[in-house]
C-alpha positions in Angstrom: 59.7 91.7 55.9 58.8 95.1 54.9 61.4 97.3 53.0 61.9 100.6 54.9 64.8 102.1 53.1 67.0 102.3 49.9 70.6 102.9 49.7 72.2 103.8 46.4 75.7 103.5 45.0 77.0 106.8 43.4 79.4 106.4 40.7 78.0 104.7 37.7 74.5 104.2 39.5 73.1 107.7 40.0 75.2 109.0 37.0 77.5 107.2 34.5 80.7 108.4 35.8 82.2 105.0 35.2 82.0 105.3 31.2 83.4 108.8 31.3 86.3 107.8 33.7 87.2 104.7 31.5 87.1 107.1 28.3 89.2 109.7 29.9 91.9 107.3 31.1 91.8 105.4 27.9 92.7 108.7 26.2 95.8 109.1 28.5 96.8 105.6 27.5 96.3 106.6 23.9 98.5 109.6 24.4 101.4 107.3 25.5 100.7 105.0 22.7 98.8 102.2 24.5 95.3 100.9 24.7 93.7 100.6 28.0 91.6 97.4 28.1 88.1 97.6 29.5 88.5 94.3 31.3 91.4 95.6 33.1 89.9 98.9 34.0 86.6 97.3 35.2 88.6 95.3 38.0 88.9 98.6 39.9 85.3 99.8 39.7 83.6 100.2 42.9 86.6 99.6 45.0 90.3 100.8 45.7 93.1 98.7 44.6 91.7 96.4 42.0 93.6 98.0 39.1 96.4 100.3 39.2 96.5 102.2 35.8 99.4 104.0 36.7 101.5 101.1 37.5 100.1 99.2 34.5 101.2 102.2 32.1 104.6 102.3 33.7 104.9 98.6 33.0 103.9 98.8 29.6 106.1 101.8 28.8 109.1 100.2 30.6 110.0 103.2 32.6 108.4 105.4 35.4 106.0 108.3 34.8 105.2 111.5 36.5 102.0 110.4 38.2 101.0 113.8 39.2 101.2 115.0 35.5 99.3 111.8 34.4 96.7 112.2 37.1 96.1 116.0 36.3 95.6 115.1 32.7 93.1 112.5 33.4 91.2 114.7 35.8 91.1 117.5 33.1 89.6 114.9 30.5 87.3 113.4 33.1 85.9 116.9 34.3 85.3 118.0 30.6 83.2 114.8 30.0 81.2 115.3 33.2 80.3 119.1 32.5 77.0 118.2 30.9 76.3 114.7 32.8 72.7 114.1 34.0 71.1 111.4 36.3 70.8 108.1 34.6 67.4 107.3 33.2 64.9 106.3 36.2 66.8 107.8 39.0 64.6 110.8 39.6 61.5 108.8 39.5 62.8 106.0 41.8 64.0 108.9 44.4 60.5 110.5 44.2 59.0 107.1 44.6 61.1 106.2 47.7 60.1 109.5 49.2 56.4 109.0 48.5 56.7 105.6 50.1 58.1 107.0 53.2 61.4 105.3 52.7 64.5 106.4 54.3 67.0 107.2 51.5 70.9 106.8 51.7 73.9 106.7 49.7 77.0 104.3 50.3 80.0 105.0 48.1 83.7 104.0 47.8 84.3 107.5 46.4 85.4 110.6 48.7 82.6 112.5 50.2 83.7 115.9 48.6 83.4 114.2 45.0 79.7 112.9 45.9 78.5 116.2 47.4 79.8 118.0 44.3 77.9 116.0 42.0 75.0 115.4 44.0 74.4 119.2 44.0 75.2 119.5 40.3 72.6 116.9 39.6 70.2 118.5 41.7 69.4 115.4 43.9 71.2 116.1 47.1 68.2 116.9 49.2 66.9 113.3 48.7 69.6 111.7 50.8 69.4 112.0 54.6 72.7 109.7 55.0 75.8 109.6 53.0 78.6 107.2 53.8 81.8 107.4 51.7 85.3 106.2 51.6 86.1 108.8 54.2 84.0 106.9 56.7 85.5 103.4 56.5 88.8 101.6 56.6 87.8 99.2 54.0 85.6 100.2 51.1 83.5 97.7 48.9 83.4 94.9 48.4 83.6 95.0 52.3 80.1 95.6 53.5 81.2 98.2 56.1 79.7 101.2 53.8 76.3 99.6 53.5 76.2 98.5 57.1 77.0 101.9 58.2 74.4 103.5 56.0 71.6 101.2 57.4 72.6 101.8 60.8 72.3 105.8 60.3 69.2 105.4 58.6 67.7 103.4 61.5 66.8 100.2 59.8 68.3 96.6 59.7 70.3 95.8 56.5 67.6 93.2 55.4 64.9 95.9 55.5 66.9 98.0 52.7 67.3 97.7 49.0 70.7 98.4 47.5 71.1 99.8 43.9 74.6 99.0 42.5 76.2 99.1 39.0 79.3 96.8 39.7 80.4 93.6 41.0 82.3 95.0 43.9 79.4 97.0 44.9 77.0 94.0 44.5 79.3 91.9 46.7 79.1 94.5 49.4 75.3 94.8 49.2 75.0 91.1 49.4 77.4 90.6 52.4 75.5 93.4 54.3 72.4 91.4 53.8 70.5 93.9 51.5 68.0 93.3 48.8 70.4 94.1 45.8 69.4 95.4 42.6 72.0 96.1 39.8 71.7 98.5 36.9 74.8 97.9 34.7 76.2 100.8 32.7 78.4 100.5 29.4 81.4 99.8 31.5 80.0 97.3 33.7 77.6 95.2 31.7 80.0 92.3 31.1 80.5 91.6 34.6 79.1 88.6 36.7 76.2 89.7 39.0 75.4 86.3 40.5 73.7 87.0 43.8 71.6 90.1 42.6 67.8 89.9 43.2 67.1 91.9 40.1 69.2 93.1 37.1 67.6 96.0 35.1 68.9 98.1 32.2 67.6 101.1 33.9 65.8 102.1 36.9 62.9 102.9 34.6 62.1 99.2 34.6 61.2 98.7 38.1 58.8 100.2 40.8 59.8 100.1 44.4 56.0 99.6 45.3 56.2 96.3 43.7 59.2 95.3 46.0 58.1 96.7 49.2 57.2 93.4 50.8 60.1 91.4 49.4 62.5 89.2 51.5 66.1 88.5 51.1 
């Protein structure tokens, strides 16, 4: 079956927000005299509810915290790290290639729409995406396949006619459950995860060419 579309995840895939997010909350933990373990943080990547750093920090401290204050501090640190962020290697090239192949290009993310729009504009790549489906559009985010299924429907293709580009285990599970051809490009925070079920695992999108995959089947 000929591939007709590609659907990208956002955080950690188009830009490495995941590493910055971990570093920011790790700094919050350090300020409270504790260490945030990467393996704990990773449980929540690409989904909601996998790991609650606020509850975890309270349990470590043995007391409640002012969550609004902690969240504000985390957001401050995270935003500072994101000021100079750029697309991950190969992202622009693959977007250009998908466009040249005549593929529909979409985005499916467990993040809020406002967050996605803000950074797509900042990265200068908003124009590539004809469809965006976010946490605002579904009751269940990844690993549930709803986001990918909605994106495929809006793009006018069947899921098996689309490639999904992911960086996390939860995202991969969603793409596979949706029936898409799943490619994983891990980042430093997700590289230790089990990506069983992925069709391809690459260090960056520089390592692949969509033209080589256009006739691939699931």
